[in-house]
N, CA, C, O and the ligand as a Tripos MOL2 file, in Angstrom:
@<TRIPOS>MOLECULE
protein
  297   295    75     0     0
PROTEIN
NO_CHARGES

@<TRIPOS>ATOM
      1 N          43.1360   20.5880  -76.3800 N.3       1 MET1
      2 CA         43.9970   20.1510  -77.6760 C.3       1 MET1
      3 C          44.5270   21.3530  -78.0270 C.2       1 MET1
      4 O          45.7080   21.4960  -77.7100 O.2       1 MET1
      5 N          43.9650   22.3210  -78.6270 N.am      2 VAL2
      6 CA         44.3920   23.6320  -79.0730 C.3       2 VAL2
      7 C          45.3630   24.1560  -78.0020 C.2       2 VAL2
      8 O          46.4990   24.4130  -78.4020 O.2       2 VAL2
      9 N          45.0600   24.3720  -76.5690 N.am      3 LYS3
     10 CA         45.8810   24.8820  -75.7650 C.3       3 LYS3
     11 C          47.2300   24.3100  -75.6770 C.2       3 LYS3
     12 O          48.2450   24.9600  -75.4280 O.2       3 LYS3
     13 N          47.1680   22.9760  -75.9130 N.am      4 TYR4
     14 CA         48.3080   22.0390  -75.7420 C.3       4 TYR4
     15 C          49.2020   22.5680  -77.1210 C.2       4 TYR4
     16 O          50.3090   23.0790  -76.9480 O.2       4 TYR4
     17 N          48.7350   22.4330  -78.2410 N.am      5 LEU5
     18 CA         49.3520   22.9390  -79.4030 C.3       5 LEU5
     19 C          50.1770   24.4280  -79.2680 C.2       5 LEU5
     20 O          51.2960   24.6960  -79.7040 O.2       5 LEU5
     21 N          49.3110   25.2320  -78.5730 N.am      6 LEU6
     22 CA         49.7110   26.6470  -78.4990 C.3       6 LEU6
     23 C          50.8750   26.6740  -77.4380 C.2       6 LEU6
     24 O          51.7540   27.5080  -77.6530 O.2       6 LEU6
     25 N          50.9960   25.9130  -76.3740 N.am      7 VAL7
     26 CA         51.8460   25.6920  -75.4270 C.3       7 VAL7
     27 C          53.1630   25.3110  -76.3920 C.2       7 VAL7
     28 O          54.1120   26.0870  -76.4980 O.2       7 VAL7
     29 N          53.1070   24.0970  -77.0410 N.am      8 VAL8
     30 CA         54.2370   23.4730  -77.7490 C.3       8 VAL8
     31 C          54.7840   24.6470  -78.7610 C.2       8 VAL8
     32 O          56.0080   24.7810  -78.7750 O.2       8 VAL8
     33 N          54.0940   25.4190  -79.5190 N.am      9 ILE9
     34 CA         54.4140   26.4610  -80.4500 C.3       9 ILE9
     35 C          55.2630   27.4650  -79.7030 C.2       9 ILE9
     36 O          56.3690   27.7170  -80.1810 O.2       9 ILE9
     37 N          54.8810   28.0760  -78.5790 N.am     10 VAL10
     38 CA         55.4450   28.9660  -77.7130 C.3      10 VAL10
     39 C          56.7480   28.3280  -77.0980 C.2      10 VAL10
     40 O          57.7910   28.9810  -77.1240 O.2      10 VAL10
     41 N          56.7210   27.3930  -76.6880 N.am     11 VAL11
     42 CA         58.1060   26.8410  -76.1620 C.3      11 VAL11
     43 C          59.0010   26.5960  -77.3000 C.2      11 VAL11
     44 O          60.1970   26.8370  -77.1410 O.2      11 VAL11
     45 N          58.5810   26.1500  -78.4250 N.am     12 ALA12
     46 CA         59.5510   25.9990  -79.3870 C.3      12 ALA12
     47 C          60.1630   27.2990  -79.9980 C.2      12 ALA12
     48 O          61.2830   27.4230  -80.4920 O.2      12 ALA12
     49 N          59.1750   28.2500  -79.8550 N.am     13 LEU13
     50 CA         59.4530   29.5230  -80.4350 C.3      13 LEU13
     51 C          60.5320   30.1370  -79.4190 C.2      13 LEU13
     52 O          61.4470   30.8130  -79.8900 O.2      13 LEU13
     53 N          60.4510   29.9280  -78.0970 N.am     14 ALA14
     54 CA         61.4110   30.3610  -77.0520 C.3      14 ALA14
     55 C          62.6460   29.8070  -77.2360 C.2      14 ALA14
     56 O          63.6580   30.5070  -77.2760 O.2      14 ALA14
     57 N          62.6650   28.4860  -77.3650 N.am     15 ILE15
     58 CA         64.1250   27.6850  -77.6920 C.3      15 ILE15
     59 C          64.7600   28.3150  -78.6160 C.2      15 ILE15
     60 O          65.9290   28.6850  -78.5090 O.2      15 ILE15
     61 N          63.8850   28.5240  -79.8080 N.am     16 TRP16
     62 CA         64.6690   28.8200  -81.2040 C.3      16 TRP16
     63 C          65.2350   30.0590  -80.9010 C.2      16 TRP16
     64 O          66.4320   30.1720  -81.1670 O.2      16 TRP16
     65 N          64.5560   31.1870  -80.3200 N.am     17 LEU17
     66 CA         64.9350   32.5510  -79.9450 C.3      17 LEU17
     67 C          66.2390   32.4870  -78.9230 C.2      17 LEU17
     68 O          67.3290   33.0480  -79.0310 O.2      17 LEU17
     69 N          65.8450   31.7930  -78.1150 N.am     18 LEU18
     70 CA         67.2910   31.6930  -77.3090 C.3      18 LEU18
     71 C          68.4650   31.0780  -77.8020 C.2      18 LEU18
     72 O          69.5200   31.4780  -77.3090 O.2      18 LEU18
     73 N          68.5140   30.2790  -78.5830 N.am     19 ARG19
     74 CA         69.5340   29.5220  -79.1980 C.3      19 ARG19
     75 C          70.1900   30.3680  -80.2860 C.2      19 ARG19
     76 O          71.3970   30.3250  -80.5230 O.2      19 ARG19
     77 N          69.1860   31.2530  -81.0260 N.am     20 GLY20
     78 CA         69.6620   32.3260  -81.9980 C.3      20 GLY20
     79 C          70.4630   33.3990  -81.1600 C.2      20 GLY20
     80 O          71.3570   33.9950  -81.7590 O.2      20 GLY20
     81 N          70.2620   33.6640  -80.0060 N.am     21 GLN21
     82 CA         70.5920   34.6390  -79.1040 C.3      21 GLN21
     83 C          72.1210   34.1010  -79.0140 C.2      21 GLN21
     84 O          73.0830   34.6450  -79.5560 O.2      21 GLN21
     85 N          72.1510   33.0260  -78.2930 N.am     22 ARG22
     86 CA         73.3930   32.5500  -77.7440 C.3      22 ARG22
     87 C          74.3140   32.2220  -78.7790 C.2      22 ARG22
     88 O          75.4920   32.3220  -78.4370 O.2      22 ARG22
     89 N          74.0780   31.8180  -80.0790 N.am     23 ARG23
     90 CA         74.8640   31.6950  -81.2320 C.3      23 ARG23
     91 C          75.3840   32.9640  -81.4700 C.2      23 ARG23
     92 O          76.6090   33.0800  -81.5070 O.2      23 ARG23
     93 N          74.5950   34.0440  -81.6560 N.am     24 ARG24
     94 CA         74.9020   35.3410  -81.9470 C.3      24 ARG24
     95 C          76.1790   35.9140  -80.6870 C.2      24 ARG24
     96 O          77.2770   36.4050  -80.9480 O.2      24 ARG24
     97 N          75.7290   35.7150  -79.6490 N.am     25 ARG25
     98 CA         76.5920   36.2090  -78.4850 C.3      25 ARG25
     99 C          77.8780   35.3550  -78.4470 C.2      25 ARG25
    100 O          78.8710   36.0040  -78.1160 O.2      25 ARG25
    101 N          78.0620   34.2100  -78.6760 N.am     26 ARG26
    102 CA         79.1530   33.3140  -78.8660 C.3      26 ARG26
    103 C          80.1440   33.8140  -80.1650 C.2      26 ARG26
    104 O          81.3730   33.8340  -80.1000 O.2      26 ARG26
    105 N          79.4960   34.1360  -81.1290 N.am     27 ALA27
    106 CA         79.9890   34.4910  -82.3500 C.3      27 ALA27
    107 C          80.9890   36.0280  -81.9400 C.2      27 ALA27
    108 O          82.1610   36.3060  -82.1960 O.2      27 ALA27
    109 N          80.0780   36.6680  -81.3270 N.am     28 ASP28
    110 CA         80.8010   38.2480  -81.0690 C.3      28 ASP28
    111 C          82.0210   37.9560  -80.1330 C.2      28 ASP28
    112 O          83.1540   38.3510  -80.4100 O.2      28 ASP28
    113 N          81.7210   37.2350  -79.0010 N.am     29 GLU29
    114 CA         82.7710   37.1280  -77.7890 C.3      29 GLU29
    115 C          83.8940   36.1340  -78.2340 C.2      29 GLU29
    116 O          85.0950   36.4050  -78.2080 O.2      29 GLU29
    117 N          83.3820   35.0190  -78.6200 N.am     30 ARG30
    118 CA         84.6550   34.0830  -79.0160 C.3      30 ARG30
    119 C          84.6070   33.5710  -80.2510 C.2      30 ARG30
    120 O          83.7920   32.6740  -80.4660 O.2      30 ARG30
    121 N          85.2900   33.9410  -81.0860 N.am     31 PRO31
    122 CA         85.1230   33.6310  -82.5080 C.3      31 PRO31
    123 C          85.6060   32.3040  -82.7370 C.2      31 PRO31
    124 O          85.3010   31.8980  -83.8580 O.2      31 PRO31
    125 N          86.3250   31.4160  -81.9760 N.am     32 VAL32
    126 CA         86.6570   30.3380  -82.2070 C.3      32 VAL32
    127 C          86.3660   29.1750  -81.0950 C.2      32 VAL32
    128 O          87.0590   29.1370  -80.0790 O.2      32 VAL32
    129 N          85.3940   28.2950  -81.3030 N.am     33 ALA33
    130 CA         84.8980   27.3870  -80.3330 C.3      33 ALA33
    131 C          85.3050   25.9920  -81.0380 C.2      33 ALA33
    132 O          84.9200   25.7160  -82.1740 O.2      33 ALA33
    133 N          86.0900   25.1670  -80.2900 N.am     34 PRO34
    134 CA         86.4570   23.8380  -80.8290 C.3      34 PRO34
    135 C          85.3740   23.0260  -81.1060 C.2      34 PRO34
    136 O          84.6870   22.6760  -80.1470 O.2      34 PRO34
    137 N          85.0660   22.6420  -82.2480 N.am     35 PRO35
    138 CA         83.9620   21.7220  -82.4380 C.3      35 PRO35
    139 C          84.0970   20.4760  -81.7720 C.2      35 PRO35
    140 O          85.0920   19.7540  -81.8350 O.2      35 PRO35
    141 N          82.8260   20.1980  -80.9860 N.am     36 GLN36
    142 CA         82.8290   18.7600  -80.3860 C.3      36 GLN36
    143 C          82.9450   17.6760  -81.2030 C.2      36 GLN36
    144 O          82.2920   17.8140  -82.2370 O.2      36 GLN36
    145 N          83.6490   16.4540  -81.0980 N.am     37 ASP37
    146 CA         83.2720   15.3530  -81.7370 C.3      37 ASP37
    147 C          82.0140   14.5580  -81.2150 C.2      37 ASP37
    148 O          81.9360   14.2630  -80.0230 O.2      37 ASP37
    149 N          81.1120   14.2440  -82.0440 N.am     38 MET38
    150 CA         79.9870   13.7130  -81.7380 C.3      38 MET38
    151 C          79.8660   12.2250  -81.9350 C.2      38 MET38
    152 O          79.9760   11.7740  -83.0740 O.2      38 MET38
    153 N          79.6120   11.3010  -80.7420 N.am     39 VAL39
    154 CA         79.2650    9.8620  -81.1610 C.3      39 VAL39
    155 C          78.0140    9.5540  -80.6620 C.2      39 VAL39
    156 O          77.4080   10.3390  -79.9320 O.2      39 VAL39
    157 N          77.5170    8.3360  -81.0390 N.am     40 ALA40
    158 CA         76.4710    7.6470  -80.7380 C.3      40 ALA40
    159 C          76.6070    6.4500  -79.7690 C.2      40 ALA40
    160 O          77.4410    5.5460  -79.8240 O.2      40 ALA40
    161 N          75.6210    6.6300  -78.8780 N.am     41 CYS41
    162 CA         75.6380    5.6480  -77.8960 C.3      41 CYS41
    163 C          75.3150    4.2030  -78.5090 C.2      41 CYS41
    164 O          74.3040    4.1210  -79.2070 O.2      41 CYS41
    165 N          76.1950    2.9080  -78.2770 N.am     42 ALA42
    166 CA         75.9150    1.9450  -79.0150 C.3      42 ALA42
    167 C          74.7840    1.3410  -78.3880 C.2      42 ALA42
    168 O          74.4380    0.2820  -78.9120 O.2      42 ALA42
    169 N          74.1390    1.7110  -77.4470 N.am     43 HIS43
    170 CA         72.9400    1.1380  -76.6650 C.3      43 HIS43
    171 C          71.7400    1.9230  -77.0820 C.2      43 HIS43
    172 O          70.8110    1.2970  -77.5910 O.2      43 HIS43
    173 N          71.6500    3.1550  -76.9360 N.am     44 CYS44
    174 CA         70.1570    3.5960  -77.3180 C.3      44 CYS44
    175 C          70.4910    4.5720  -78.4430 C.2      44 CYS44
    176 O          69.4660    5.1950  -78.7190 O.2      44 CYS44
    177 N          71.4600    4.9260  -79.1540 N.am     45 GLY45
    178 CA         71.9580    5.4110  -80.3270 C.3      45 GLY45
    179 C          71.6300    7.0950  -79.9860 C.2      45 GLY45
    180 O          71.4780    7.7680  -81.0050 O.2      45 GLY45
    181 N          71.5250    7.7310  -78.8640 N.am     46 VAL46
    182 CA         71.6060    9.2160  -78.8330 C.3      46 VAL46
    183 C          73.0950    9.5610  -78.9140 C.2      46 VAL46
    184 O          74.0620    8.9030  -78.5290 O.2      46 VAL46
    185 N          73.0360   10.8490  -79.5570 N.am     47 HIS47
    186 CA         74.4600   11.5280  -79.8360 C.3      47 HIS47
    187 C          74.5810   12.4380  -78.8990 C.2      47 HIS47
    188 O          73.6510   13.1460  -78.5130 O.2      47 HIS47
    189 N          75.9590   12.4840  -78.3950 N.am     48 PHE48
    190 CA         76.5350   13.1810  -77.2720 C.3      48 PHE48
    191 C          78.0690   13.3900  -77.5810 C.2      48 PHE48
    192 O          78.6760   12.6170  -78.3220 O.2      48 PHE48
    193 N          78.7040   14.5540  -76.9310 N.am     49 PRO49
    194 CA         79.9500   15.0130  -76.9950 C.3      49 PRO49
    195 C          80.9550   13.6520  -76.8160 C.2      49 PRO49
    196 O          80.6840   12.7990  -75.9720 O.2      49 PRO49
    197 N          81.9150   13.5620  -77.5290 N.am     50 ARG50
    198 CA         82.7470   12.4100  -77.1550 C.3      50 ARG50
    199 C          83.7010   12.5490  -75.9430 C.2      50 ARG50
    200 O          84.3560   11.5920  -75.5290 O.2      50 ARG50
    201 N          83.7430   13.6770  -75.4410 N.am     51 GLY51
    202 CA         84.2730   13.8890  -74.2780 C.3      51 GLY51
    203 C          83.4520   13.3850  -72.9740 C.2      51 GLY51
    204 O          84.0970   13.0760  -71.9720 O.2      51 GLY51
    205 N          82.1420   13.3030  -72.9750 N.am     52 GLU52
    206 CA         81.4360   12.8840  -72.0650 C.3      52 GLU52
    207 C          81.0930   11.2980  -72.1210 C.2      52 GLU52
    208 O          80.4530   10.7610  -71.2170 O.2      52 GLU52
    209 N          81.5580   10.6090  -73.2270 N.am     53 SER53
    210 CA         81.5360    9.3670  -73.4790 C.3      53 SER53
    211 C          81.8550    8.2210  -72.6980 C.2      53 SER53
    212 O          82.9860    8.4350  -72.2620 O.2      53 SER53
    213 N          81.4230    7.0410  -72.2640 N.am     54 MET54
    214 CA         81.9720    5.9660  -71.6270 C.3      54 MET54
    215 C          82.2090    5.0070  -72.7930 C.2      54 MET54
    216 O          81.3680    4.7670  -73.6590 O.2      54 MET54
    217 N          83.4850    4.4590  -72.7290 N.am     55 SER55
    218 CA         83.8770    3.7150  -73.7780 C.3      55 SER55
    219 C          84.1690    2.2520  -73.1610 C.2      55 SER55
    220 O          84.6430    2.1290  -72.0320 O.2      55 SER55
    221 N          83.8890    1.2850  -73.8840 N.am     56 ALA56
    222 CA         84.1510   -0.2730  -73.3170 C.3      56 ALA56
    223 C          83.9500   -0.9280  -74.7940 C.2      56 ALA56
    224 O          83.0120   -0.6760  -75.5510 O.2      56 ALA56
    225 N          84.9160   -1.7280  -75.0180 N.am     57 GLY57
    226 CA         85.2160   -2.7180  -76.0900 C.3      57 GLY57
    227 C          85.2100   -1.9870  -77.6180 C.2      57 GLY57
    228 O          84.8700   -2.5130  -78.6780 O.2      57 GLY57
    229 N          85.6790   -0.6550  -77.4010 N.am     58 GLY58
    230 CA         85.6750    0.0430  -78.8610 C.3      58 GLY58
    231 C          84.3080    0.5050  -79.0900 C.2      58 GLY58
    232 O          83.9280    0.6160  -80.2550 O.2      58 GLY58
    233 N          83.5280    0.7870  -78.1330 N.am     59 ARG59
    234 CA         82.0890    1.2610  -78.3420 C.3      59 ARG59
    235 C          82.0490    2.4470  -77.6710 C.2      59 ARG59
    236 O          82.9900    2.5940  -76.8920 O.2      59 ARG59
    237 N          81.0730    3.5560  -77.7350 N.am     60 GLN60
    238 CA         80.7340    4.5670  -77.0650 C.3      60 GLN60
    239 C          79.5190    4.5210  -76.3140 C.2      60 GLN60
    240 O          78.5710    4.0560  -76.9470 O.2      60 GLN60
    241 N          79.2630    4.9060  -75.0340 N.am     61 PHE61
    242 CA         77.9060    4.7250  -74.6750 C.3      61 PHE61
    243 C          77.6760    6.2150  -73.8380 C.2      61 PHE61
    244 O          78.6020    6.9840  -73.5790 O.2      61 PHE61
    245 N          76.4710    6.4070  -73.5350 N.am     62 CYS62
    246 CA         76.1280    7.7860  -73.0110 C.3      62 CYS62
    247 C          76.1820    7.7660  -71.6110 C.2      62 CYS62
    248 O          76.1920    8.8190  -70.9730 O.2      62 CYS62
    249 N          76.2250    6.4760  -70.9810 N.am     63 SER63
    250 CA         76.0580    6.3680  -69.3740 C.3      63 SER63
    251 C          76.6100    5.0970  -69.1350 C.2      63 SER63
    252 O          76.7370    4.1600  -69.9240 O.2      63 SER63
    253 N          76.9920    5.1980  -67.6900 N.am     64 GLU64
    254 CA         77.5130    3.8690  -67.2210 C.3      64 GLU64
    255 C          76.5370    2.7630  -67.3760 C.2      64 GLU64
    256 O          76.9410    1.6530  -67.7240 O.2      64 GLU64
    257 N          75.0480    3.0260  -67.1000 N.am     65 SER65
    258 CA         74.1880    2.1100  -67.0850 C.3      65 SER65
    259 C          73.9350    1.4700  -68.7000 C.2      65 SER65
    260 O          73.5400    0.3150  -68.8540 O.2      65 SER65
    261 N          74.1860    2.2740  -69.7100 N.am     66 HIS66
    262 CA         74.0330    1.7170  -71.0780 C.3      66 HIS66
    263 C          75.1300    1.0190  -71.0330 C.2      66 HIS66
    264 O          75.0010   -0.1200  -71.4830 O.2      66 HIS66
    265 N          76.3400    1.3460  -70.5840 N.am     67 ARG67
    266 CA         77.6310    0.5400  -70.9450 C.3      67 ARG67
    267 C          77.3680   -0.8880  -70.2630 C.2      67 ARG67
    268 O          77.6520   -1.8930  -70.9150 O.2      67 ARG67
    269 N          76.8560   -1.0050  -69.0210 N.am     68 ASP68
    270 CA         76.5410   -2.3550  -68.4440 C.3      68 ASP68
    271 C          75.4070   -3.1310  -69.1440 C.2      68 ASP68
    272 O          75.3660   -4.3570  -69.2470 O.2      68 ASP68
    273 N          74.5510   -2.3140  -69.5800 N.am     69 GLU69
    274 CA         73.5160   -3.0360  -70.3160 C.3      69 GLU69
    275 C          73.5970   -3.5290  -71.6420 C.2      69 GLU69
    276 O          72.8610   -4.4210  -72.0640 O.2      69 GLU69
    277 N          74.6220   -2.8750  -72.4160 N.am     70 TYR70
    278 CA         74.8490   -3.4410  -73.5120 C.3      70 TYR70
    279 C          75.5830   -4.7490  -73.5720 C.2      70 TYR70
    280 O          76.6090   -5.0320  -72.9550 O.2      70 TYR70
    281 N          74.8970   -5.5170  -74.4190 N.am     71 ARG71
    282 CA         75.4060   -6.8560  -74.6800 C.3      71 ARG71
    283 C          75.7120   -6.9800  -76.1520 C.2      71 ARG71
    284 O          74.7800   -6.8580  -76.9470 O.2      71 ARG71
    285 N          77.1310   -7.2480  -76.6550 N.am     72 PRO72
    286 CA         76.8350   -7.2860  -78.2810 C.3      72 PRO72
    287 C          76.3650   -8.7360  -78.6480 C.2      72 PRO72
    288 O          76.5490   -9.6220  -77.8130 O.2      72 PRO72
    289 N          75.8710   -8.9810  -79.6440 N.am     73 GLN73
    290 CA         75.3290  -10.2640  -80.1550 C.3      73 GLN73
    291 C          76.4810  -10.6750  -80.9400 C.2      73 GLN73
    292 O          77.1310  -10.1130  -81.8220 O.2      73 GLN73
    293 N          76.5860  -12.3090  -80.1290 N.am     74 ARG74
    294 CA         77.6350  -12.7700  -80.9970 C.3      74 ARG74
    295 C          77.1310  -14.0090  -81.8460 C.2      74 ARG74
    296 O          77.8850  -14.5520  -82.6530 O.2      74 ARG74
    297 ZN         72.5140    5.2150  -74.3490 Zn       75 ZN75
@<TRIPOS>BOND
     1     1     2 1
     2     2     3 1
     3     3     4 2
     4     3     5 am
     5     5     6 1
     6     6     7 1
     7     7     8 2
     8     7     9 am
     9     9    10 1
    10    10    11 1
    11    11    12 2
    12    11    13 am
    13    13    14 1
    14    14    15 1
    15    15    16 2
    16    15    17 am
    17    17    18 1
    18    18    19 1
    19    19    20 2
    20    19    21 am
    21    21    22 1
    22    22    23 1
    23    23    24 2
    24    23    25 am
    25    25    26 1
    26    26    27 1
    27    27    28 2
    28    27    29 am
    29    29    30 1
    30    30    31 1
    31    31    32 2
    32    31    33 am
    33    33    34 1
    34    34    35 1
    35    35    36 2
    36    35    37 am
    37    37    38 1
    38    38    39 1
    39    39    40 2
    40    39    41 am
    41    41    42 1
    42    42    43 1
    43    43    44 2
    44    43    45 am
    45    45    46 1
    46    46    47 1
    47    47    48 2
    48    47    49 am
    49    49    50 1
    50    50    51 1
    51    51    52 2
    52    51    53 am
    53    53    54 1
    54    54    55 1
    55    55    56 2
    56    55    57 am
    57    57    58 1
    58    58    59 1
    59    59    60 2
    60    59    61 am
    61    61    62 1
    62    62    63 1
    63    63    64 2
    64    63    65 am
    65    65    66 1
    66    66    67 1
    67    67    68 2
    68    67    69 am
    69    69    70 1
    70    70    71 1
    71    71    72 2
    72    71    73 am
    73    73    74 1
    74    74    75 1
    75    75    76 2
    76    75    77 am
    77    77    78 1
    78    78    79 1
    79    79    80 2
    80    79    81 am
    81    81    82 1
    82    82    83 1
    83    83    84 2
    84    83    85 am
    85    85    86 1
    86    86    87 1
    87    87    88 2
    88    87    89 am
    89    89    90 1
    90    90    91 1
    91    91    92 2
    92    91    93 am
    93    93    94 1
    94    94    95 1
    95    95    96 2
    96    95    97 am
    97    97    98 1
    98    98    99 1
    99    99   100 2
   100    99   101 am
   101   101   102 1
   102   102   103 1
   103   103   104 2
   104   103   105 am
   105   105   106 1
   106   106   107 1
   107   107   108 2
   108   107   109 am
   109   109   110 1
   110   110   111 1
   111   111   112 2
   112   111   113 am
   113   113   114 1
   114   114   115 1
   115   115   116 2
   116   115   117 am
   117   117   118 1
   118   118   119 1
   119   119   120 2
   120   119   121 am
   121   121   122 1
   122   122   123 1
   123   123   124 2
   124   123   125 am
   125   125   126 1
   126   126   127 1
   127   127   128 2
   128   127   129 am
   129   129   130 1
   130   130   131 1
   131   131   132 2
   132   131   133 am
   133   133   134 1
   134   134   135 1
   135   135   136 2
   136   135   137 am
   137   137   138 1
   138   138   139 1
   139   139   140 2
   140   139   141 am
   141   141   142 1
   142   142   143 1
   143   143   144 2
   144   143   145 am
   145   145   146 1
   146   146   147 1
   147   147   148 2
   148   147   149 am
   149   149   150 1
   150   150   151 1
   151   151   152 2
   152   151   153 am
   153   153   154 1
   154   154   155 1
   155   155   156 2
   156   155   157 am
   157   157   158 1
   158   158   159 1
   159   159   160 2
   160   159   161 am
   161   161   162 1
   162   162   163 1
   163   163   164 2
   164   163   165 am
   165   165   166 1
   166   166   167 1
   167   167   168 2
   168   167   169 am
   169   169   170 1
   170   170   171 1
   171   171   172 2
   172   171   173 am
   173   173   174 1
   174   174   175 1
   175   175   176 2
   176   175   177 am
   177   177   178 1
   178   178   179 1
   179   179   180 2
   180   179   181 am
   181   181   182 1
   182   182   183 1
   183   183   184 2
   184   183   185 am
   185   185   186 1
   186   186   187 1
   187   187   188 2
   188   187   189 am
   189   189   190 1
   190   190   191 1
   191   191   192 2
   192   191   193 am
   193   193   194 1
   194   194   195 1
   195   195   196 2
   196   195   197 am
   197   197   198 1
   198   198   199 1
   199   199   200 2
   200   199   201 am
   201   201   202 1
   202   202   203 1
   203   203   204 2
   204   203   205 am
   205   205   206 1
   206   206   207 1
   207   207   208 2
   208   207   209 am
   209   209   210 1
   210   210   211 1
   211   211   212 2
   212   211   213 am
   213   213   214 1
   214   214   215 1
   215   215   216 2
   216   215   217 am
   217   217   218 1
   218   218   219 1
   219   219   220 2
   220   219   221 am
   221   221   222 1
   222   222   223 1
   223   223   224 2
   224   223   225 am
   225   225   226 1
   226   226   227 1
   227   227   228 2
   228   227   229 am
   229   229   230 1
   230   230   231 1
   231   231   232 2
   232   231   233 am
   233   233   234 1
   234   234   235 1
   235   235   236 2
   236   235   237 am
   237   237   238 1
   238   238   239 1
   239   239   240 2
   240   239   241 am
   241   241   242 1
   242   242   243 1
   243   243   244 2
   244   243   245 am
   245   245   246 1
   246   246   247 1
   247   247   248 2
   248   247   249 am
   249   249   250 1
   250   250   251 1
   251   251   252 2
   252   251   253 am
   253   253   254 1
   254   254   255 1
   255   255   256 2
   256   255   257 am
   257   257   258 1
   258   258   259 1
   259   259   260 2
   260   259   261 am
   261   261   262 1
   262   262   263 1
   263   263   264 2
   264   263   265 am
   265   265   266 1
   266   266   267 1
   267   267   268 2
   268   267   269 am
   269   269   270 1
   270   270   271 1
   271   271   272 2
   272   271   273 am
   273   273   274 1
   274   274   275 1
   275   275   276 2
   276   275   277 am
   277   277   278 1
   278   278   279 1
   279   279   280 2
   280   279   281 am
   281   281   282 1
   282   282   283 1
   283   283   284 2
   284   283   285 am
   285   285   286 1
   286   286   287 1
   287   287   288 2
   288   287   289 am
   289   289   290 1
   290   290   291 1
   291   291   292 2
   292   291   293 am
   293   293   294 1
   294   294   295 1
   295   295   296 2
@<TRIPOS>SUBSTRUCTURE
     1 MET1         2 RESIDUE 1 A MET
     2 VAL2         6 RESIDUE 1 A VAL
     3 LYS3        10 RESIDUE 1 A LYS
     4 TYR4        14 RESIDUE 1 A TYR
     5 LEU5        18 RESIDUE 1 A LEU
     6 LEU6        22 RESIDUE 1 A LEU
     7 VAL7        26 RESIDUE 1 A VAL
     8 VAL8        30 RESIDUE 1 A VAL
     9 ILE9        34 RESIDUE 1 A ILE
    10 VAL10       38 RESIDUE 1 A VAL
    11 VAL11       42 RESIDUE 1 A VAL
    12 ALA12       46 RESIDUE 1 A ALA
    13 LEU13       50 RESIDUE 1 A LEU
    14 ALA14       54 RESIDUE 1 A ALA
    15 ILE15       58 RESIDUE 1 A ILE
    16 TRP16       62 RESIDUE 1 A TRP
    17 LEU17       66 RESIDUE 1 A LEU
    18 LEU18       70 RESIDUE 1 A LEU
    19 ARG19       74 RESIDUE 1 A ARG
    20 GLY20       78 RESIDUE 1 A GLY
    21 GLN21       82 RESIDUE 1 A GLN
    22 ARG22       86 RESIDUE 1 A ARG
    23 ARG23       90 RESIDUE 1 A ARG
    24 ARG24       94 RESIDUE 1 A ARG
    25 ARG25       98 RESIDUE 1 A ARG
    26 ARG26      102 RESIDUE 1 A ARG
    27 ALA27      106 RESIDUE 1 A ALA
    28 ASP28      110 RESIDUE 1 A ASP
    29 GLU29      114 RESIDUE 1 A GLU
    30 ARG30      118 RESIDUE 1 A ARG
    31 PRO31      122 RESIDUE 1 A PRO
    32 VAL32      126 RESIDUE 1 A VAL
    33 ALA33      130 RESIDUE 1 A ALA
    34 PRO34      134 RESIDUE 1 A PRO
    35 PRO35      138 RESIDUE 1 A PRO
    36 GLN36      142 RESIDUE 1 A GLN
    37 ASP37      146 RESIDUE 1 A ASP
    38 MET38      150 RESIDUE 1 A MET
    39 VAL39      154 RESIDUE 1 A VAL
    40 ALA40      158 RESIDUE 1 A ALA
    41 CYS41      162 RESIDUE 1 A CYS
    42 ALA42      166 RESIDUE 1 A ALA
    43 HIS43      170 RESIDUE 1 A HIS
    44 CYS44      174 RESIDUE 1 A CYS
    45 GLY45      178 RESIDUE 1 A GLY
    46 VAL46      182 RESIDUE 1 A VAL
    47 HIS47      186 RESIDUE 1 A HIS
    48 PHE48      190 RESIDUE 1 A PHE
    49 PRO49      194 RESIDUE 1 A PRO
    50 ARG50      198 RESIDUE 1 A ARG
    51 GLY51      202 RESIDUE 1 A GLY
    52 GLU52      206 RESIDUE 1 A GLU
    53 SER53      210 RESIDUE 1 A SER
    54 MET54      214 RESIDUE 1 A MET
    55 SER55      218 RESIDUE 1 A SER
    56 ALA56      222 RESIDUE 1 A ALA
    57 GLY57      226 RESIDUE 1 A GLY
    58 GLY58      230 RESIDUE 1 A GLY
    59 ARG59      234 RESIDUE 1 A ARG
    60 GLN60      238 RESIDUE 1 A GLN
    61 PHE61      242 RESIDUE 1 A PHE
    62 CYS62      246 RESIDUE 1 A CYS
    63 SER63      250 RESIDUE 1 A SER
    64 GLU64      254 RESIDUE 1 A GLU
    65 SER65      258 RESIDUE 1 A SER
    66 HIS66      262 RESIDUE 1 A HIS
    67 ARG67      266 RESIDUE 1 A ARG
    68 ASP68      270 RESIDUE 1 A ASP
    69 GLU69      274 RESIDUE 1 A GLU
    70 TYR70      278 RESIDUE 1 A TYR
    71 ARG71      282 RESIDUE 1 A ARG
    72 PRO72      286 RESIDUE 1 A PRO
    73 GLN73      290 RESIDUE 1 A GLN
    74 ARG74      294 RESIDUE 1 A ARG
    75 ZN75       297 GROUP 0 **** ****
């Protein structure tokens, strides 16, 4: 149990450090990155960039399978 917690903490720290570095590097090299419009999947609620979305019936979906599985309640 303690080992598991340690692994989780180390992984979280590594991700946090990597993100910080990436953000800093991006800020140095490219000052302007167009902000991505985020949308939520109507089926599972996951947020993702609008550019990767599947739309059907005015709703956004994260994948083709969720678009096919989604049935609006009437
Ligand atoms: Zn989804």
